[in-house]
DRENLUM-201247 format. One record per residue: residue number from 1; z, y, x of N, C-alpha, C in turn. Coordinates in Angstrom, 3 decimals. Layout:
NODE	NUM	Z	Y	X	Z	Y	X	Z	Y	X
...
***
This chain:
NODE	1	14.674	-9.881	-9.256	13.270	-10.036	-8.720	12.838	-8.871	-7.326
NODE	2	12.731	-9.266	-6.060	12.141	-8.747	-4.914	10.576	-8.920	-4.672
NODE	3	10.334	-8.168	-4.138	8.790	-8.174	-4.010	8.207	-7.948	-2.962
NODE	4	7.140	-8.099	-1.632	7.165	-8.078	-0.392	6.768	-6.747	-0.103
NODE	5	7.336	-5.573	0.345	7.189	-3.956	0.935	5.688	-4.286	1.805
NODE	6	4.806	-3.021	1.228	3.627	-3.162	1.956	3.848	-2.292	3.302
NODE	7	5.095	-1.604	3.390	5.383	-0.938	4.693	6.346	-1.614	6.133
NODE	8	7.311	-3.008	5.879	7.545	-3.621	6.414	7.257	-4.907	6.729
NODE	9	6.085	-5.501	5.362	5.954	-6.939	5.381	7.168	-7.557	5.010
NODE	10	8.366	-7.197	4.291	9.227	-8.545	3.799	10.000	-7.937	2.739
NODE	11	10.276	-9.256	2.067	10.464	-9.163	0.779	11.815	-8.338	0.023
NODE	12	11.383	-7.360	0.194	11.986	-5.986	0.074	12.218	-5.145	-1.343
NODE	13	10.799	-5.140	-1.619	11.228	-4.024	-2.938	11.448	-4.615	-3.797
NODE	14	12.471	-3.827	-5.178	13.061	-4.172	-5.993	12.673	-2.815	-7.073
NODE	15	12.728	-2.960	-8.360	12.815	-2.245	-9.582	13.863	-1.380	-9.466
NODE	16	14.353	0.209	-9.705	15.342	0.584	-9.059	15.627	1.487	-10.513
NODE	17	15.671	1.042	-11.801	15.761	1.372	-13.203	16.175	2.703	-13.182
NODE	18	17.345	3.264	-12.719	17.565	4.716	-12.367	16.619	5.280	-12.338
NODE	19	15.791	5.575	-10.681	14.409	6.218	-10.318	13.822	5.786	-11.160
NODE	20	13.832	5.174	-11.519	12.330	4.147	-12.009	10.942	4.239	-10.677
NODE	21	11.627	3.886	-9.495	11.045	3.586	-8.828	11.104	2.338	-8.107
NODE	22	9.721	1.597	-7.511	10.104	0.518	-6.485	10.513	0.758	-5.092
NODE	23	11.816	-0.141	-4.637	12.549	0.764	-3.721	12.463	-0.674	-2.510
NODE	24	12.239	-0.491	-1.468	12.566	-1.654	-0.112	14.253	-1.674	0.121
NODE	25	14.777	-2.296	-0.345	16.175	-1.893	0.013	16.741	-2.579	1.843
NODE	26	15.986	-2.302	2.299	16.136	-2.446	3.734	16.524	-0.765	4.718
NODE	27	17.450	-0.578	5.581	17.687	0.227	5.385	16.828	0.884	6.396
NODE	28	16.203	0.377	7.146	15.113	0.517	8.621	14.065	0.769	7.759
NODE	29	13.765	0.842	6.440	12.656	0.924	5.730	12.546	2.074	4.814
NODE	30	13.296	1.610	3.584	13.638	2.583	2.151	12.555	3.032	1.680
NODE	31	10.873	2.128	1.830	9.778	2.950	1.326	9.778	2.964	0.091
NODE	32	9.419	3.852	-0.700	9.451	4.065	-1.852	8.126	4.220	-2.478
NODE	33	7.838	3.427	-4.390	6.771	3.599	-4.160	6.896	3.936	-5.877
NODE	34	6.168	5.063	-6.267	5.968	5.869	-7.655	5.167	5.170	-8.750
NODE	35	6.145	4.634	-9.720	4.900	4.321	-10.791	4.410	5.697	-11.695
NODE	36	3.971	4.849	-12.782	3.716	6.077	-13.581	4.823	5.945	-14.269
NODE	37	4.753	6.693	-15.245	6.351	6.874	-16.257	6.654	5.831	-16.681
NODE	38	7.399	5.372	-16.939	7.972	4.083	-17.577	9.210	3.953	-18.493
NODE	39	8.981	3.665	-19.447	10.661	4.196	-20.215	11.609	2.840	-20.366
NODE	40	10.606	2.045	-20.222	11.389	0.448	-19.817	10.558	-0.302	-18.569
NODE	41	11.588	-1.845	-18.362	11.406	-2.544	-16.646	9.810	-2.460	-17.010
NODE	42	9.290	-2.661	-15.917	7.276	-2.882	-16.104	7.386	-4.224	-15.391
NODE	43	6.156	-4.355	-15.852	6.123	-6.338	-15.537	5.570	-6.370	-14.533
NODE	44	5.668	-7.937	-14.138	5.414	-8.563	-12.707	3.952	-7.676	-12.408
NODE	45	3.134	-8.168	-13.313	1.736	-7.401	-13.182	1.504	-6.364	-13.087
NODE	46	2.239	-5.612	-13.684	1.975	-3.426	-13.418	2.881	-3.968	-11.976
NODE	47	3.755	-4.570	-11.313	4.290	-4.091	-10.241	3.339	-4.635	-8.590
NODE	48	3.038	-5.566	-8.849	1.977	-6.065	-8.364	0.416	-5.390	-8.027
NODE	49	0.135	-4.573	-8.931	-0.448	-3.697	-9.286	-0.793	-2.621	-8.162
NODE	50	0.674	-1.915	-8.192	0.908	-0.814	-7.600	1.295	-1.274	-6.251
NODE	51	1.718	-2.210	-5.922	1.930	-2.763	-4.718	1.246	-3.101	-3.856
NODE	52	0.215	-3.205	-4.293	-1.379	-3.173	-3.969	-1.870	-2.732	-3.592
NODE	53	-2.191	-1.460	-4.637	-2.992	0.015	-4.968	-2.019	0.676	-3.369
NODE	54	-1.267	0.912	-3.182	0.296	1.328	-1.936	-0.243	0.749	-0.828
NODE	55	-0.570	-0.911	-0.768	-1.072	-1.717	0.661	-2.318	-0.884	1.464
NODE	56	-3.041	-1.111	-0.179	-4.146	0.020	0.515	-4.909	1.233	1.239
NODE	57	-3.260	1.711	0.429	-3.731	3.194	0.845	-2.639	3.509	2.653
NODE	58	-1.869	2.443	2.641	-1.153	2.955	3.932	-1.569	2.138	5.163
NODE	59	-1.703	1.017	4.300	-2.508	0.196	5.919	-3.838	-0.224	6.353
NODE	60	-4.699	0.455	4.590	-5.810	0.328	4.659	-6.811	-1.360	4.548
NODE	61	-5.376	-2.398	4.291	-5.828	-3.848	3.817	-5.480	-4.390	2.814
NODE	62	-5.502	-5.290	2.598	-5.006	-5.703	1.001	-4.034	-6.925	1.228
NODE	63	-2.847	-6.820	0.188	-1.786	-7.761	1.079	-1.938	-8.683	-0.759
NODE	64	-2.329	-10.109	0.175	-3.081	-10.984	-1.028	-1.545	-11.582	-1.357
NODE	65	-0.150	-12.141	-1.026	0.459	-12.846	-1.252	2.249	-12.158	-1.716
NODE	66	1.633	-11.246	-2.685	2.996	-10.325	-3.413	3.439	-11.450	-4.405
NODE	67	4.398	-12.263	-3.887	4.821	-13.076	-4.786	5.949	-13.018	-4.729
NODE	68	6.793	-13.010	-6.135	7.985	-12.282	-6.161	8.850	-13.274	-6.288
NODE	69	10.080	-12.856	-5.477	10.864	-14.062	-5.218	12.363	-13.750	-5.563
NODE	70	12.935	-14.718	-6.999	13.502	-15.307	-7.640	15.250	-14.795	-6.457
***
């Protein structure tokens, strides 16, 4: 499942289970969001709240349409 990246605004954020971070897979962006220590895959609500929090910090605005794309 992919989510909208708060930096480049494209649907490229994916959960990387090895690094336990959200990563934008576009090579021109490669933005990383570190989440709290997760032992398993985070739920969709946890991912969306982490992306919204990061968007407020880097863009100083809200992203409302962070709808996952399958």
